[in-house]
C-alpha angles and dihedrals in degrees: 000000000000090000090052091051091051091050091048091048091052090048091051091049090050091049090049092053091048091050092048092049090047091052091048090050091049091048090049089054093045096049097075089049090049090048089053093048110117094014119130109248108227131179122196134186113213125033095244090063092044088056092053093051092048091052098044100033096039112158094359097066138060103207128192119190116206100197117057134183116324094013118136109218092197090066101028118127121197116245125217087259091053092052090052091050091049092049093050095049125102091206135020123197120194135165101241125191087106094291092129091046097159092049096043096100093048093050092046092053097050108124141163119047094345117102118203120202131182107215090213095058096100097044112115105255089217088070094052122095122237108196111200092228091058094072097251094305126125122262102251098202096092095137087084088073100064092201091057092048088055086067088059089054090054090050091053091047093051093046094049089049091050093050096039108025092166090075097040094122092055094047092050094047092047092048092048091053093046094046089053089054090050092050087054090048091053090054091048093053092049092049092049093046091055089063088072114078110245093245090055097050096107118131118198117185141162095264135013098262101122104068094111088050090052093049094047100043105029105258130139105228130207125178126188093215124039130259090289121050088217085084109075124215118243133211091265090055091052093049094047093050091046091054091050092051094046094047093047092040092226108188100211144021127191141230123213129229094230098042129068113260093219095092094051090047087054090052091050091053092047091051091051090054086060092058099259128104117218119186127220098241097201143282121305127198110233118152096010136038127231130272117306112260094033125096089249088055088077128065093240093048092047093053092046091050092050098050093043091050092048095048094046093051098043094048097046114122111254118231 
């Protein structure tokens, strides 16, 4: 009998430990949910917008970005999972200006309790570019002019305040801090750009995404493809750009993280056939940021990487 009691006691102790561990495991699973309780559920499209929401919303938002590193928003198609995420969100931020062309209809049809906001809506249209080859539409890549992207920050701040007025003071303080960092970034880009002699400030990339950058910081910009990567470059485009590079003796051209490098490699080969050697000066981030956790995985880090890469390549001594 005593032996049985000892066995039962050990069994009870074991069951108690199992129950305790189970409860701890359950609590561990519940904690993230509890931490998210009360947060505003936000979905964003491109990484640059995700970065704004993280900076301005901070602890008051739960943000999910749909388009990660290397993703081309011009060609992106929403998955079933994306549609579910969009439907469950309280708020959706997207760029607008037809950047997310394949998702445009989905975003336009969102109804019910979900609010959709284009972060470019309040930007003065007089400051937007309307390239003739883009069928009368605005160039959507305005994050390359830091001062224009600051308007997107203000739009996010105002929208978060409207949806969640209880945290208005935090949103305004966070936005003020972030805007000060962007003003500093703008000055940095201008200072770096001035290191390149004016006659050498020619930026050649895979697609025509850097026109706002050119306007803001004094670069002539040429892209092999048009504003949207949905328009493919032909042989004639490659040959024309190669002639331009050879005649101007441009030292470097650039690939983009979200666009195949094959077209730029073809340009390099075509330039060489004209008796001039152009280098590929590095990879730029255009329609997508870098990997999360790296400097280029933030908007500020991405912009700093781009201007540093451009300046280094265009000021390199030619052999």
